[in-house]
N, C-alpha and C positions, 0 to 999 in steps of 0.2 A: 217620546214625542207627545206634545200637548194635544188634547182633543177638546172640542167645543164643550163636551159634557163636563170638563174639569174647570170651566170658566165661570161657574156659578150664575149662568144666565137663567132667566125665567123659563119655565117649562114650555110656555107658548112660543117663545123664540127658538128654543131647541127643536121643537116640532117642525117649525118652518125651515130651519136650517137642514134638518134631515130630509125633508121633502124636496129640497133643492139638490140633494145628493152630496152635501158637504159634511165632512167629519173632522177634518184637521184644519185649524186656522192657519192663515199665512203668517209669515214673520211679523208684519206690522200689526196684524190682528192680535197675535199672541202677546205682543209687547204693549199695545195701547189699550186693549179692552180691560185688563185687570185694574190699572190705576183709574181708568174712567169709571168703572163700576163702583170704586171706592169714593168717587166724588172729586178726585183731583183734577185740576186743569192739566191738559195734555198738549205738548208741542211735538207734532209728528213730522218727520222728514221722510218722505216716501214718494216715489214716482207713481204715475198712473199705471194701472195693470198689476199693482201689488196687493189689491184687496182693501185699500184704505177706506172705501165707502162703508163697508161693513164694520171697519174698525171704529167708526164713530156712530153709525146707525144703530148697531146692536146695543151698545151701552146706553144710548139715548132712549131707545124704545124700552129697555129694561127699567131705567130710572123713572121714566114717565109713567110706566104701569105700576110702579111700586111706591111712588112718592106723590103726595097730594098736591093739588094746585094751590096757588096763593089764594087765600080767602077773599072773596068779594071782587076778584079781578077776572074778567072774561078775556077771551082772545087766545092766541097761540102760546104754548109753553116752551116750544123748542124752535129755534131759528137757525137755519143753515144757509149760509151765503155761498154762491157759486159764481164764477166769472161769466159763463155763457149759458144761453138757453138750453143747448143740448145737454150740458153737464147737469144743469138744474133738473131737467126732465128725467135724466137717468138716475139721479139721486132720489127723486120722487118715486121712481119705479122700485128702487131698492127698499125704500121704507115700506112701500106697499107689499113687497114680496116677503120681507122679514117680519113685518108686523101684521100679517094676514090674520093671525089668531089672537092678536092683542086687543083689537077693537078701537084703535085710535085713528081718527081722521087726519088726513094731511092735505095741504094745498101747495101747488107749485105756481109761482108767479114770475113772469119775465115779460120783456117788451117784445114788440113786433106783432102782437095780437091785441084784440080788444080786451080791456081790463074787466069788463062786466062779469063774465063767468068766474074770473079769478077772485074778484071781490065777493061774489056769492059763495064761493067755496070757503073763504075765510069766515063769512057770516054763518055758515052751516055748522060751525063748531070745530074747525081744524085745530088740532092740538100741535101739529107740526107744520111749520112754514118753511118751504124751500124757495129761495128767492135770488134773483140777480140784483145787484145794488141799485141800478138805475130805476127799475120799476118799483122797487121797495120804497125808494126815496119819493117817487111820484105819489104813491098811496099814502105815505106818511104826510106829505104836504097837503093832501086832500082829506086827511084825518079819516081814512078808510081802513086803517090798520092800527091796532093798539099793541105796543110791545111791552107794556108794563108788567105783563104776566110771564115774560120769558125767564125760564129757569136754566135753560141749556142753550148755549150759543156756540156755533161751529163755523169756522171759515175754512173752506176747501179751496185748494189751488191758490193759496195766498200770493205766491210769486206771480202767477198769471194775472191776478187782479191788480198787482202793482204795475205790471207791464201795460195794462189797459187803462191806467189812470184812476183806479177806484179807491185809492188810499183815503182820500178825504171823505168820500161817501161812507166808507167803512167806519171811519172815526165818528161821523155823525150818527150812523146807525148804532154803533156801540154806546154812544152817549145816551141814546134813547132806551137802551136795555138796562134793567136793574143791575146795580153794581154787585149785588149778591146773586151770583150765578155760577154755573160751571161753564168754562170756556175751553174749547179745543180748536187748535189751529194746525192745519196740515199744509205742507208746501213741498214741492219737489226739490227746491233749492233754498238756501238760507243766506241771501245777500244781506248786507248791513241794514237796508231799509226794512226788510221783513223781520230781522232780529229786533230792531227798534220797535216795530209795530207789535210784535209778540210780547215784548217786555211791558208795553203799555196796556195790553189787554189781559194778559195771563197773570195769575197769582200763584207763585211757588209751583210752577208747572213741572210735571214729570216729562222729561225729554226722551223721545224714542226715535230711532233712526234705522232705516234699512235701505239698501241699494244706493250707493253713492251717486252723486249727480252725473259723473262722467261715465258711469258704467252703462253697458247695453245688455240686453237680455242674452244670455249665453245660447239659448235655443234658436236665435235668429242667425241665419246664414246671410252674411252681407257681401255684396260685390258691387263693382262700379264699371261703367262703360264710359270711355272718353269718346265724345261724339260731337260733331258740329250741331249747333242749335237747329238748323233747318231739317236735320234728319232725325231729331229726337222722337217725333210722333211716329215715324216709320218704324223705329226700333221698338217703341212702346207697343204698337199693334202686333209686331212680330212676336214679342215675348208674351203678350196677353193670350195669344192663340195656343200657347203650350198647354198640354193636358194637365199639368200640375197646378195651373192657376185656376182656382175655383171661385175665389172672392178676393178682389183687389181694391186697394185705395191708392190713388195717384195724387201726389201733392204738387201743386204749381205755386209759383210765387205771387201771381196776381189773379184777380177775379176774372178779368177778360181772358187771361191765359187759360183758366179752367174751362170757360165756355168754348173757347177755340179748340181745345183738345177734345172736348165732347163732340163737337161737330165733326171733326176729322174721324174720330172712332166710329161714330154712328154711320158716317158715309162709307166706312170700311166694313159695316155689318157687325160691329161689336156693340152690344147694348151697354149704355153708360149714361150717367147723369152727373150733374155738378151740384155742389153745395158750397155756398160762400155768403158773405155778408150782404150782397145785393139781392139775394133771393128773399122773397116774402117768407114768413114763418111757415105758412101752409105749404109752400113749395119745398122748403127744407125738410119738413116733416114727411111729406109725400116721398121725397127722394130717399130719406133714411129708411122708411118703411119698405120701399121696394128693394133697397140694398139688403136689409135684414132678411127679407123673405126669399131672396135669391132671384127675384124677377129682373133686377138690374144688378149683375154681378160686378160691375166696375163703378166705383164712386170717385169722381175727380174733385179735389177739394183744395182750398187754401188752408193756411195754418189755423183757421178757425176750428178745424177738426183734428189738429195735432194732439189736443187734449180733449177729453170728454167724449170721444167716439169710442164707445165700448160695445163692440159687436163681436160675438164669438165666430170663429170660423174664417177669419181673414187670413188667407194663406200668403198673400204677397202685399208688400208696400213698395210703391215706386216713387222715388224722388225725381220727378220729371225736371224740376228745378231744385237746385240745392238751396237750403234755407239760408237766410241772411244771418241768423243767429245760430251758432253751433249747437246750443242746448236744444233747439227745436228739432234737430236731427234725432236726438235720443227719444223725444216725445213722439215724433212721427213714426219711427220704426217700431215703437212700442205698441202700435195698433195691432200688430201681429204677434204671434206666439203668446196668446193670452190663455188663461185657464189651463195651463199645463201643456198646451200644444206647441209645436215648432212653427217656424215661419221663415220667410225670405224677404230681405230688404235689398232692392236694386236701385242704384243711383245713376243718374246721367250727369256728366260733367263736360261743359264746353270750355273753350279757352278762357272766357271771362270769369268762370267760376272756380278757377284753380285756387285762388286765395281762400274761398269759402271751404273748399275741400281740405286745405291745409289746416284751417281752424278746427274743422270737425275732427280730424285725425289727432290734432294736439289735445283736444278735450277728451276724446275717448281713449287716448293713449294706445292706439292701434292703427295699423295701415289697412285700409279696405282693399280687398282683393280686386285687382284689375283683370277684366276679361276682354278678349278680342271681340270685335263686332262680328255678328253672323254674316256669313258670305252670301246667304240666300235672302237677305232682307229686301223686301219689295218697297217700291215707292207708292204711298197711299194716293188715291184719287183726291182731287180737290173737291171741296163741298160745292154744291150747286150755287148758282148766282143768288138765288132767293135766300139761301142760308146765310150768305155773306151779309145780306141786308138785315139779318136779325129776325129770322122766323121765330115766332113765339115758342114753338115746340122745342127749340134748341137753346132757349134762354137768351137769344140774340144780343147784340151789343147796344142797339138803340133803345130797345125796350127792356134792356137787361136788368133794370132795377125792378122789374115786375110790374110795371105800371101802366094800366089802362090804355095802352096804345099811344101814349104821348111820348114825344121825344124826351129823353131824360128819365123816363120811367115813373113820373109822379102819378099817383092815382087821380083819375079824372075828377076835376072840380075841387081838389084839395091842395091848397098851396103848401109846399114843403112836405108833401106826403110820401117821401121815399120811405120804404120799409127800413127800419133801423137795422144796420148790419155792423157798423163800426163798433169797436169795443165789445164784441160779442153780442151786440144787439140789445144791450140792456142799459147803457148809459146815454143820457140825452133823449129820453123818450117822453118828455113832459108833454102834457096836454093831449095825450091820446085818449080817445073815447072808445066805447065798445063798438061804435059803428064806423069810426074812421081811423082807428089806431093801427099803426104799424102794418099797413099793407092789407088789411082785410077788404079794402075796396078793389084789390087786384084780382083779376080773374086767374084761375088756375091755368097753368100752361098745359095744353093738350098733350096727350101722350104721343111720343114720336112714332111715326109709322115704321114698322119693322121691315127691314130689307127682305128681298125675295128669297135669298139664300144665305144661311149663316154657316160660318165655319168656327163658331164659338163652341168649345166642348162643353157638353152638359147644359146647354142653354135651356131654361124651363119656361120660356115665354109662350106667346100665343102660337097656334099651329102655323107651321111654315107654309107659305104660299109658293106655288110653282112659278115657272118663268112667265 
C-alpha cells in the first residue's frame, strides 16, 4: 500500500499531512499526484468525497515551493477554478491546511460579497488564487488581477461548471493564462462537452479515474419511503428525532421549499437552517458555520450543496424531494460516509416522482430498499401566521432574497441588488462594489428563538427554558 512518504512530496507538506492524521493517500491521490509532480497535465475523473482536492493541492504546493516564478511578472502563480462559492472556500481552506509550513499566501475570490477585501488579498502577494469564474471575469475586466504569471491551472468540478453555463468564461480565462503551464482538470463525469474542453486545455494529459459515475459509496445504507407529498415533512421530523441522527442534510427541489421545511421543523422544536442561492453570502456562511459546529444539526439545502459541502460527521442525508437529474442523487448522498465513516441516505418519493426514482435506479444499477411508513408518525403543527408572512428569522418568502425589508428582497436603495445565487453565485456578478456587492447591504437574519422544550437528541444549543 502506498504511503504519502513514498510520493516524493516536500518535507513541509509531509509534516502538514501527518499533523492532519493522514498516512495513506486515497486512490485518486495515489494516481494523480505522481504525474502531477513530474509536471504532466492531468485529467482526473473522480466524485466528491474521494480526496481529489488534495490530489491537485499537494502537487501544486510542492511545485510552487520548488520552482521559481516567471521573472519580472507579479501576481498569482497558481489558479484554481471552482463552480460555487462554498467549494472555492473549502479549496482555499485545504490549501491553507496543507501549505501551513510552506509560506505561500493564497486568496479566494467569489461573488455575493464585496470585492474589496478579495482584491486586497491578491495585492498582498497571493501566490495561489482560488476563484469562481464570474467574479474572476469581473476582476479581469476591471484589470484588478493579472494572470500572466500563472504556471499551474486547475479546473475542479468541470462538469458542474458545464451545467452552470461557465464553459465560455472558462475558455476566456484559459486564453488569459500563459500557454506554457501545467493544467489539471477534474470532473465527476466525462460527457462529450467536457472531453472536448479537456482536449482544448490539456497537453498530452495523463488520465486517471476512480469511482465510476453511477456508483454510490458502499458504506451508505440507502432506503426509500413512498409517501404523499403532504406528509413528507411529518415523516422527516419523525426520522430526525431518532437517536442515530446526529448531523443531517435535507435536500429539497426548490429554494422556497427549503425555507418552508425549515419553518415546519423549527415549529416542531428541531433546530435547522436553510442554505440556497437566494441567501446572502453572509447568511450562507453563518448557516454552514452553525452546522459544522453542531449548533444547528439539520441543514436544509437545494442542489447548490450537492457538491462542495464537505463536512465531517454527517450521519444522514434526506432526499425530501428526489433530484431532477439522477446524477445529482449520487452527489447528494455522497455528503455522508466521508473520511472512512458510514452513513445513511433516506429518500421520500411521492406519486409524481416515480419516474425520477426509476431514472436513479437505472443509473445506480440497484433497487433502493423500500421501507414501510412508521405507524406512530405524528402530524406536525402548522407554523404561526406571522411565519407564513415571511418572518426574517426563518428566511421568509417575501424577504427571502435577504433584502432590506423590501418585497422581492432587493437591498434598500440598490436597484437590481439581489444577492447572486444562481449558477453558484459566481456568474453574472458584474458591477459589484465593496459597499454594495452581492448582498452586503442585507441585514443578518436574527437567530431563531429556541422552542421551550426540545426532543432533539444531543442538542447543544442554548440552555433550555421551562414552560
